Phi, psi and omega in degrees: 000131181277147174280129182274312181226147177210159173223133177254128180239129179239117178275126182284180175274005184256094180052240184246017180291125178231150175243135180239147176228130174219129190049241181253022186245141178245137181230151177249136178236138179202176176246156176297161180303319181299339180257009177099001178263191178245008177057043180273359180184175177298157175281165176304321179295319178297322175295320179298314179299319178295318179298319179295311180300318178295316181295316180299314182295319179293318178300316179294319179298315180300317181293313181300319179296318178298326180276350182077023180267128175266099182261355181071207181292139178249128179242129177234116173256126181245129182239138169266125180246154174207153176211151177279127176239176179295339180263003182120198181278126177258129179240146176204168178247145174235140177242131171251115184248131177224156181236142180295320183263156179293136176234155182281168177297320178296319177296318178302312181300315182292317181295327178294320176296315181296322179303323179289350180265002178302131183302323180291316178299321178297322177298313183295327180288357175101018182267003180237125177286139174245119177254119180254143175211150175262126184249000000 
């Protein structure tokens, strides 16, 4: 079976600084100073939140274009939330989605369903198996 998409991440010997390569793009990953890093780039969680927001906005744009809807600029803010419960810390993500142009209630309902079909969000929800191996 061929690998369709991949990202290579190499953690340096300098605290938590990592360099990632995907296709022809290079990314820097790090932790904030308060967490022992040097704050040279977003954290892995920040990249995940960005990936979800990017995927949701692109998915919504593709759907709106197919429907002929002019929704203008699409903004997706993704937040990681957590609270202490009797069973421990509960974590979840929240998305605030807004459109530059006015949309109807029916469009809102449909777009909300479509937002949940974003491939990255589906992965995070547990629909993608991760097989790890040491080579």
